[in-house]
N, C-alpha and C positions, 0 to 999 in steps of 0.2 A: 535618456532624457531626464532633465531636472524636473521635479515635480511642479516647480512654479510656471513651467511652460505648458503644463497640461491643462485640459478642459475635458469635462465630462463626455464630450462628443469623441474625444479621442480614445475612449475606452470601450472594448468590446471582449468581455470574458468569456464569450463564446467561441471566438476564433482561435482554433488550435494553432494556426500558423502564428500567431502572436507569441507562443510559447516555445518555438523552435530554437531561437537564439538564447533561451533562458526564461525562467519566470519573470513575468513583467511586475517585479516588485515596485518600480515606481508608481505604476497604476494603483496597486494596494496601498501604498503610502499615502497617496493622494485621496483615496476614498476613505481611509481611517481618518484622515485629518479633516475632510470636508464633508463627507456623508457616509459614516460607518454602516448605515442601513439605508441602501439606495436602490430605487426602482430602476431596474436594468431592462430596456427594451429588447426584444428579440425580433429579428427579420422573419423567423418561420415558427414562432411560438407565443405563448400568452404573455411573455415578459416574467420577471422574477425579481424578488427582493434579493440583492447581493449584501450579505452580511460579512463584514472584514474586521471588526474589532474583537478582541479576545474575549470581554465578559459577554457580548452579545452571541458569540458563537457557542460558548459554553451553554448559554440559556437556550438556544435552539436545539443544540445536541441533548441536552438532559430533559427539557420538558415535552415529554411524548404527549402529554395531555393537550398542549397547544400546538405542538408541531409534530405531526404524525409521519412516521416512515412508512406506514401501511397504505395510507390513502392513494398515494400516487407513486410509490416506491421512493427508494433512497438515491437513486442515481439521477443525474441531470435530464436524461432524455425523457420525453413524454411518449408514453405507450398507449396503444388502443387498448380496449377492453379486454380482449381475449388475452393479448401479452401480458397485460397488468394482472389478470388473475392468476396466470401461471407465475409470475414473479412474486405475487404476494405469498407463494408457498415458501420462498427463500427467506431465511431467517434475517437477512440484512433488510428485509422489507416487511418486518413485523413490528408491531408494538406490543408492550406488556398488556395483559399477563401472557398471551400465548407465546411470545417471544421469550419469556423468562423460562417457560417449560421446555422449549426446544434448546434454548442455550444451555440449561442444566444437563441435558444429554450430552452435547458436544464438549462441554467442559471435562467430561471424562478422559478425553483425549489430550489435554493440555493442563493437567495439575502439575504442580511442582515435582510430584514423584514421578511422574511420567516424562516430564521434560529432562529431569535430572538423570533418567535412565539413558537418554540419547546423548549425554555428555561424551562419552568415549567414542561413540560412533560418529559424532560430528567432528571430533578431532581427527579421527582416522580418515573420514572423508575429505576433509580440508586437505590433508597431507597428500592423499590420492590425487586431488585436483592440481596442487602445485606440482606434484611430481610430473604430471602430464606436459608442463610447459617450462619448467625450471632449468632444464638443459639448453633450452633454445635461446634465451636471453630476451625473448620479445613475445607478444601475446596480444589478443583482443580481451582486454580485461572483463568485458561483459560476457562474450559468448563462452570464453575459456575458464573463467574463474567465477565471477560474482552470480552467474546464473546457475551454475553447476550445484552449489551447496544447498540452496533452497529447494532444488529439485529433487535432490538426493533425500532430504529430510522429509518433505511433503509425500514423496512417494512411499517412503518407508511407513509414515504414520497412516497413509490410506491403504495400504497393502497392495501398492502397484508394483509389479515386477520392475527391477532396475532397468532392464533393457527396454522399457516403455516410457521412460521419464521424459525423454526429448519429444515424444508425442504430446505430453502435458505441456512443455514449453511452447511448442508451436500453437496449440490450441489457444492457450492464454494469451500469447502475443496477438493472435487474430481476433480474439474477442476484445480485448483491452486496447489494443492498438488500431482499432479500425479507422480512427481519424488520420493515421499515418500511411502515406503511399506505399511505404515499404511492406506493410502488413495488409495493403488491399482495401477492401471496401466492406460497407455494413452487410452486404450479401456473404462475403467471405466469413464475417464474424458470425452471422446466423448459422451458416454451414458448419462452423467449427464448433459450435455449442452443440449442434445436433450429433456431430460425431463423438464429442465427449460424452453425452448423454448416452448413446449408444454403447460406448466403451464401458460406462459406469454400470449400466443394466447388466452387460455380460459379466462384469466383475462381481457385482452383487449375487448373481444367480450361481457363481462358482463358489462365493463365501458362504452361502445358506447350505451348500453341501459340505464344504470343508473349511469351517471357520478357522481363523488364527487369532492373535491376540491384537491385530491392528484396529484403528478405530472403525473402519467400515465394517469389519466383521461384527463388531459390537453393535453398531447401528442398525444391521439387519435384523437384530433380535429385541430391540429396545420397543417400548410402548409409550405413547403419549395419551394419557387419560384413558388407558385401557385399549387403545387401538395402535395396531403396529403402524411404522411409517409406510407410506405407499411407496410404489417403484419411483414415482415422479419426485416425491419428497426426498427420497434417498440420492437420486440423480442431482438435485438441486443442492443438497449438501455437498455432494462431491464436486460440483461446479464451484460453489463458494470457496471451499477449501484448497482447491486447485489453483484458483486465481489469487486467493488472499494468501496463501501460504508460498507462493511463487513470486508473483509480481512486486509485491510490496518490499520483501526483504531483499531481492535482486537490486532494485531501484534505489533502495536506501544504501546498500553497500557500493554500488556504483557511484551514485551522487556523493557519498562521503568521500570516495577516492579522488573525485574531481575537485572536491572542497579542499583536500589536503595538497592537490596539485597547485591550486590557486593560492593556497596558503602554506608554503613549504616550511614556515617557521613553526607551524602547528605540529607538522609531522615530526620535525626534529625535537620538538618539545616532548612529544610522545615516545619517541624513540629513546630519549634519554631518562624518561621517568614513566614507567609502565603503571605506576600507581594512578596515573591520570586516566586510565583506560575507562573506567565507570563513567565518569564525567564527559570524557570524550563520546562516548557512546549517546549519552543524553543530548550532547550538542550536534552530533551527527543527526539524530532524529528530529530535533528542533530545525535545524538549518536546512535540511533536506526535505522533510515532510512528504513523503512518497505519494500519498493519497491527498490530492489538494482540496477537495471539497466534497460535500454530501448534500443531497436535496431532502427537504422536508415540505409538508403541506400544512398550512394553518388550518385549524379545526373550528376555529371561532374568531370573531373580531377581537383584536388585542393590540397592544402597542409595544414597539421594540426599538430602542435607541431613539426614542422621541418620534418615531413614525407610526401612524395608525396603519395597522395591518387588517385587511378585511379577511373574512372566512373564506377558505378555499383558494388561497392564493400560494403560489409556488415561492419557497424561501429557500436559498442555496447559501450554506455557510462555508466559508473559506478557511480551513484551519492553516493553510499554506501562508495566509495574511495574518491570522491570530498569533502564530508563532514568530512574527516579526513585529509585533505591536510595541511601539515605544513606550506605551504606558505600563508595560508588564516587564520588558527586557531593556536592560542597558544597552546601548549601541547594537541594537538587534541585527543590523546588517553584517556585523562582524562575525566571522567563525571563530569561537573561543573555546577550546576543550577544557578550560578551567572554570567556565561559567557555573556558578552556584549563587543563588538557587536556579533551577531551570525548569519551571513548571509548564513545559511544552504540552501540547495536545495532538502530538502526531499520532497517538493511539487512540484518540477520541476524548480525552479529558474526563473520564469517569461517564456515568450514567449507563443505561441499559446497553448501549452498543460500543461499550469500551473493548478494544480488540482482545480476543480471548487468546490469541497467540503472542501476545506481548512479551512474556517470559521467554518463550521459544525464540523469537525474533532477536531478542538481546542476547541470548546465548549464541545464536549463529553468528551475529556481528561481532562479538567478543572474540570467539574462536577464530574467525577469518582474520581479523586484524592482528591478533596474536600471532599467527603464522606468517602474515605477510611481514610484520615487523621482525620476525626471527629469520625468515628465509629470503625475503626481498627488500631488505632494508632501504636499498637505493633505487627502488621502483620510481620511474618518472615518465611522464608523457611523452609519447613518441609520434606525435601526428595530431589530427583533428578530432576533436570530441564531436560525436553526432547524437543529438538529442531527439528524443521521442516528439513527434507532432501531436499533442494531446492537451486538452484544457482540463483533464481529470486525473491523470497520472503524471508526476514529476519523474520522468524516466529518461535514462540514457541508453541509446541502442548500441554504440560502439566508442570503445576507449582504447586506442593503440598504446601500449606500454612497451618500455624496455627496463631492463635489469641485469645485473651481473649474473651470468650463469652459475648454476649451483648443483650440487649432486641431489639425485633422488634420495628418499629416505624410505626405510621399511615402514610399511603400515600394517 
């Protein structure tokens, strides 16, 4: 739809069905132009401020004094007091200074040294993944290729046995994809989180007896201000890293592959000039933006984008929109792997909640596309893309692809 034909009454950013055909970028363009900070009514909630401009999104994300992750949580959903109290133990839903202390602990698993140690393993894992399908000449790109690498990597980081990684895949799908009929309902999402907590509890018990060098073994022994992390805190860490390390990178790789199918000239450009890969990765991140929004709660009366915001109001900032802001990016709806500069905020744009796995994600993306270019250079769409029904995750469920069959390689 042309944005000139839109009206505010046409826009419902809470309607997950509106995202099945693709992100409604026409809505976001309309809001950025007409009301970059807009009060959005909810049929079953208090309403919220929808923040869609680049600068305003950065302000909400960075200013934890005015916009709290802790007060109501960082996710769009409204929780009862019991649920909120539990979720406030999750690092995603903390504010500094306690967030800073917890993040310092988890950073141990994502330092450049630790990430670089995974380099050879990621290459080997990617070849193994491609070996599984290369002889057939066709595959579901999501289930057979893009989902496998993040699962292998996060399972290794967390010390999860290789054979259990698909349980993590199912749990995260059911928790994050609860809006989508394929992944069932909110009850299934809650059951999946309980199963994941139980699995994490058993895993931590084993690691206390027989620790290794993985991140979860380290966390069982660390202290925060002289106190060990509780079982619940450890389980919440495990949940956060399972979802963040799996869903986001999988959906980025999947969404980027669809972008290349939609823009074959960009694939040819990259095939012919591999030096463009670094800028291509940043454009994939900007263009896809796998996590579309986060929520904050205003702590005091303030003003944003010319709008007066009262204390204790729901504020949702859409980095999927900020990354298409015409004031920041030339021709922002175009997928351009040569784009420079590219100050996207797919990882959060700085501030205390900047994605701690950013370097690891970039490495996984780079390695995956290096191997695809080497071993499946003629990969092409071979059916209909099926998108996730979600107003939170910009995800793709199924991408049927075809390519010239090739030989397996030693790994």
